[in-house]
C-alpha positions as CSV (number, residue, x, y, z in Angstrom):
1,M,-7.7,-6.5,-14.9
2,D,-10.9,-6.1,-12.9
3,L,-11.7,-5.3,-10.1
4,I,-10.9,-7.6,-7.6
5,S,-7.4,-7.8,-9.2
6,I,-6.6,-3.9,-8.8
7,F,-8.1,-4.4,-5.0
8,S,-5.9,-7.2,-4.2
9,I,-2.7,-5.4,-5.5
10,F,-3.9,-2.3,-2.8
11,G,-5.1,-4.1,0.1
12,L,-1.6,-6.7,-0.8
13,A,0.5,-3.3,-0.9
14,F,-1.9,-2.0,2.4
15,L,-1.4,-4.5,4.6
16,I,2.6,-4.9,3.7
17,K,3.5,-0.9,4.6
18,E,0.8,0.0,6.9
19,S,-0.9,-2.7,8.5
20,D,0.0,-3.9,11.8
21,G,-1.7,-7.8,11.0
22,P,-2.5,-9.7,13.5
23,F,-0.7,-10.3,16.5
24,D,1.6,-7.8,15.0
25,I,3.4,-10.0,13.0
26,M,3.5,-7.2,10.0
27,S,4.9,-4.8,12.3
28,K,7.6,-7.0,13.9
29,L,8.7,-8.2,10.5
30,R,9.2,-4.9,9.2
31,N,11.0,-3.7,11.7
32,Y,12.9,-6.2,12.2
33,L,13.5,-5.9,7.7
34,M,14.5,-2.5,9.1
35,I,17.0,-3.3,12.2
36,N,18.9,-5.0,9.6
37,R,22.3,-4.5,9.7
38,L,22.7,-5.7,6.5
39,V,19.2,-4.9,4.3
40,G,17.4,-2.3,6.7
41,V,18.2,0.7,4.7
42,F,17.0,-1.2,1.7
43,F,13.9,-2.2,3.0
44,Y,13.6,1.1,4.8
45,K,13.8,2.4,1.8
46,L,10.9,0.0,0.5
47,L,8.9,0.0,3.4
48,S,8.1,3.6,3.2
49,C,7.0,4.1,-0.6
50,F,3.4,3.5,-1.9
51,F,4.4,3.2,-5.4
52,C,7.7,1.3,-4.6
53,V,5.2,-1.7,-2.9
54,G,2.6,-1.7,-4.7
55,C,4.7,-2.8,-7.6
56,H,5.5,-6.1,-6.0
57,A,2.3,-6.3,-5.1
58,G,1.8,-5.8,-8.6
59,W,3.5,-8.6,-10.0
60,I,2.5,-11.1,-6.0
61,V,-1.0,-10.6,-8.0
62,Y,-0.3,-11.0,-11.3
63,F,1.7,-14.9,-10.3
64,L,-1.5,-15.4,-7.7
65,Y,-3.7,-14.5,-11.1
66,N,-2.6,-15.6,-14.0
67,K,-1.9,-19.2,-14.8
68,D,-0.3,-18.7,-18.6
69,Y,2.7,-16.5,-18.0
70,N,4.1,-13.3,-19.6
71,L,6.8,-11.1,-19.0
72,K,4.7,-8.0,-21.3
73,Y,2.0,-8.6,-18.7
74,F,4.6,-8.8,-16.1
75,I,5.9,-5.9,-16.7
76,V,2.2,-4.2,-17.4
77,W,0.9,-6.0,-13.8
78,T,3.8,-4.8,-11.7
79,L,4.0,-0.3,-13.3
80,A,-0.3,-0.4,-13.1
81,G,0.2,-2.1,-9.7
82,G,3.3,0.8,-8.5
83,A,0.0,3.3,-10.3
84,I,-2.8,2.4,-8.1
85,S,-1.5,2.2,-4.7
86,L,-0.9,4.9,-5.2
87,I,-3.5,6.4,-6.6
88,M,-5.3,4.7,-3.8
89,D,-3.1,5.8,-1.2
90,A,-3.8,9.9,-2.5
91,L,-7.3,9.0,-2.5
92,L,-7.4,7.9,0.9
93,N,-5.4,10.6,2.5
94,K,-7.5,13.2,0.4
95,L,-10.6,11.2,2.5
96,H,-9.2,11.5,5.8
97,S,-8.0,15.1,5.8
98,N,-11.8,16.4,4.2
99,S,-12.4,14.0,7.8
100,I,-10.6,15.5,9.9
101,E,-11.9,19.4,8.3
102,I,-15.4,18.4,8.9
103,S,-15.1,16.7,12.0
104,N,-12.4,19.9,13.3
105,L,-15.7,22.3,11.6
106,N,-18.4,20.3,14.2
107,D,-16.2,20.8,16.4
108,F,-17.0,24.6,16.9
109,S,-18.9,26.0,18.6
110,P,-19.6,30.3,18.5
111,E,-20.1,32.4,21.7
112,E,-22.6,33.3,23.2
């Protein structure tokens, strides 16, 4: 597993879970799946968890990335995809919260 596959897994997970996509395609697809009477609860739970979406992104990237398929590596890529997505999401949230704190400090002006 190299750096390109790691970023591919997170990019696919982020596209599915967070991004609206061009012309709001992903947003409309997520909304359609969640309001569906038969599978709406399943997709709501699936799309609210970065680990779950990352697991599915992991096996999708595994099938796109490799020519020879093996069940052992399928399981490893699936679990690694979940872990990669969870770690990258936590890292982005931490960076985002730090940038908000810094911008709040810049807005502070001492009274004269």
